[in-house]
Biotite code that builds the C-alpha atoms (Angstrom):
import biotite.structure as struc

atoms = struc.array([
    struc.Atom([75.834, -207.844, 62.939], chain_id="A", res_id=1, res_name="MET", atom_name="CA", element="C"),
    struc.Atom([75.911, -211.497, 60.961], chain_id="A", res_id=2, res_name="LYS", atom_name="CA", element="C"),
    struc.Atom([71.730, -210.831, 61.161], chain_id="A", res_id=3, res_name="LYS", atom_name="CA", element="C"),
    struc.Atom([71.621, -207.568, 59.624], chain_id="A", res_id=4, res_name="TRP", atom_name="CA", element="C"),
    struc.Atom([74.376, -209.618, 56.931], chain_id="A", res_id=5, res_name="LEU", atom_name="CA", element="C"),
    struc.Atom([71.840, -212.110, 56.023], chain_id="A", res_id=6, res_name="ILE", atom_name="CA", element="C"),
    struc.Atom([68.982, -209.074, 56.068], chain_id="A", res_id=7, res_name="ILE", atom_name="CA", element="C"),
    struc.Atom([70.419, -207.212, 52.887], chain_id="A", res_id=8, res_name="LEU", atom_name="CA", element="C"),
    struc.Atom([72.269, -210.826, 50.728], chain_id="A", res_id=9, res_name="SER", atom_name="CA", element="C"),
    struc.Atom([68.083, -211.078, 51.106], chain_id="A", res_id=10, res_name="LEU", atom_name="CA", element="C"),
    struc.Atom([66.893, -208.315, 50.355], chain_id="A", res_id=11, res_name="LEU", atom_name="CA", element="C"),
    struc.Atom([69.626, -207.778, 47.164], chain_id="A", res_id=12, res_name="PHE", atom_name="CA", element="C"),
    struc.Atom([68.877, -210.895, 45.810], chain_id="A", res_id=13, res_name="ILE", atom_name="CA", element="C"),
    struc.Atom([65.267, -210.550, 46.281], chain_id="A", res_id=14, res_name="THR", atom_name="CA", element="C"),
    struc.Atom([65.282, -207.954, 43.901], chain_id="A", res_id=15, res_name="CYS", atom_name="CA", element="C"),
    struc.Atom([67.417, -207.934, 41.714], chain_id="A", res_id=16, res_name="GLU", atom_name="CA", element="C"),
    struc.Atom([66.112, -207.953, 37.728], chain_id="A", res_id=17, res_name="ASN", atom_name="CA", element="C"),
    struc.Atom([65.517, -211.481, 36.568], chain_id="A", res_id=18, res_name="LYS", atom_name="CA", element="C"),
    struc.Atom([64.633, -212.256, 32.986], chain_id="A", res_id=19, res_name="GLY", atom_name="CA", element="C"),
    struc.Atom([64.546, -208.857, 32.065], chain_id="A", res_id=20, res_name="VAL", atom_name="CA", element="C"),
    struc.Atom([67.224, -208.206, 29.172], chain_id="A", res_id=21, res_name="GLU", atom_name="CA", element="C"),
    struc.Atom([68.718, -204.710, 29.020], chain_id="A", res_id=22, res_name="MET", atom_name="CA", element="C"),
    struc.Atom([70.407, -203.631, 25.941], chain_id="A", res_id=23, res_name="VAL", atom_name="CA", element="C"),
    struc.Atom([72.318, -201.363, 25.440], chain_id="A", res_id=24, res_name="ARG", atom_name="CA", element="C"),
    struc.Atom([72.162, -199.204, 22.144], chain_id="A", res_id=25, res_name="GLU", atom_name="CA", element="C"),
    struc.Atom([75.705, -199.034, 20.145], chain_id="A", res_id=26, res_name="PRO", atom_name="CA", element="C"),
    struc.Atom([77.414, -195.696, 21.491], chain_id="A", res_id=27, res_name="ALA", atom_name="CA", element="C"),
    struc.Atom([79.667, -194.526, 19.466], chain_id="A", res_id=28, res_name="VAL", atom_name="CA", element="C"),
    struc.Atom([78.725, -196.558, 16.272], chain_id="A", res_id=29, res_name="ALA", atom_name="CA", element="C"),
    struc.Atom([80.141, -195.515, 12.928], chain_id="A", res_id=30, res_name="GLY", atom_name="CA", element="C"),
    struc.Atom([82.663, -193.406, 15.233], chain_id="A", res_id=31, res_name="GLN", atom_name="CA", element="C"),
    struc.Atom([85.842, -195.349, 14.845], chain_id="A", res_id=32, res_name="PHE", atom_name="CA", element="C"),
    struc.Atom([83.549, -198.597, 12.666], chain_id="A", res_id=33, res_name="TYR", atom_name="CA", element="C"),
    struc.Atom([80.955, -198.495, 10.364], chain_id="A", res_id=34, res_name="PRO", atom_name="CA", element="C"),
    struc.Atom([77.941, -197.844, 11.790], chain_id="A", res_id=35, res_name="GLY", atom_name="CA", element="C"),
    struc.Atom([75.973, -199.851, 9.039], chain_id="A", res_id=36, res_name="ASN", atom_name="CA", element="C"),
    struc.Atom([76.074, -203.629, 10.330], chain_id="A", res_id=37, res_name="PRO", atom_name="CA", element="C"),
    struc.Atom([76.678, -204.851, 7.026], chain_id="A", res_id=38, res_name="SER", atom_name="CA", element="C"),
    struc.Atom([79.017, -202.920, 6.589], chain_id="A", res_id=39, res_name="ASP", atom_name="CA", element="C"),
    struc.Atom([80.958, -203.874, 9.741], chain_id="A", res_id=40, res_name="LEU", atom_name="CA", element="C"),
    struc.Atom([80.551, -207.301, 8.705], chain_id="A", res_id=41, res_name="LYS", atom_name="CA", element="C"),
    struc.Atom([81.730, -207.084, 5.559], chain_id="A", res_id=42, res_name="GLU", atom_name="CA", element="C"),
    struc.Atom([85.575, -204.600, 7.114], chain_id="A", res_id=43, res_name="MET", atom_name="CA", element="C"),
    struc.Atom([85.599, -207.174, 10.006], chain_id="A", res_id=44, res_name="ILE", atom_name="CA", element="C"),
    struc.Atom([85.359, -210.814, 7.271], chain_id="A", res_id=45, res_name="GLN", atom_name="CA", element="C"),
    struc.Atom([88.228, -208.506, 4.906], chain_id="A", res_id=46, res_name="ARG", atom_name="CA", element="C"),
    struc.Atom([90.373, -207.923, 8.205], chain_id="A", res_id=47, res_name="PHE", atom_name="CA", element="C"),
    struc.Atom([89.851, -211.922, 8.819], chain_id="A", res_id=48, res_name="LEU", atom_name="CA", element="C"),
    struc.Atom([90.409, -213.402, 5.077], chain_id="A", res_id=49, res_name="ASP", atom_name="CA", element="C"),
    struc.Atom([93.877, -211.372, 5.588], chain_id="A", res_id=50, res_name="ASN", atom_name="CA", element="C"),
    struc.Atom([94.985, -213.062, 8.669], chain_id="A", res_id=51, res_name="SER", atom_name="CA", element="C"),
    struc.Atom([97.090, -215.980, 8.192], chain_id="A", res_id=52, res_name="LYS", atom_name="CA", element="C"),
    struc.Atom([97.939, -217.548, 11.272], chain_id="A", res_id=53, res_name="ILE", atom_name="CA", element="C"),
    struc.Atom([100.053, -220.698, 10.863], chain_id="A", res_id=54, res_name="GLU", atom_name="CA", element="C"),
    struc.Atom([99.682, -223.112, 13.344], chain_id="A", res_id=55, res_name="THR", atom_name="CA", element="C"),
    struc.Atom([102.420, -225.591, 14.105], chain_id="A", res_id=56, res_name="GLY", atom_name="CA", element="C"),
    struc.Atom([101.626, -229.081, 15.114], chain_id="A", res_id=57, res_name="GLY", atom_name="CA", element="C"),
    struc.Atom([97.669, -231.080, 16.068], chain_id="A", res_id=58, res_name="LYS", atom_name="CA", element="C"),
    struc.Atom([95.724, -228.185, 17.985], chain_id="A", res_id=59, res_name="VAL", atom_name="CA", element="C"),
    struc.Atom([94.226, -229.772, 21.089], chain_id="A", res_id=60, res_name="ILE", atom_name="CA", element="C"),
    struc.Atom([91.425, -227.461, 22.587], chain_id="A", res_id=61, res_name="GLY", atom_name="CA", element="C"),
])
């Protein structure tokens, strides 16, 4: 049993796609957020500009 487990483990390790970057196309762009990257960036920036976070004391980390 151990022998088969080792063989299967080695098989999975060697069959792994290394160096292949898979990028998934956006599936819902424009449905609940802007599909245009510059519009999305502007929207996120507005959210960040409108957020007021005050920390008490010195931030560590």
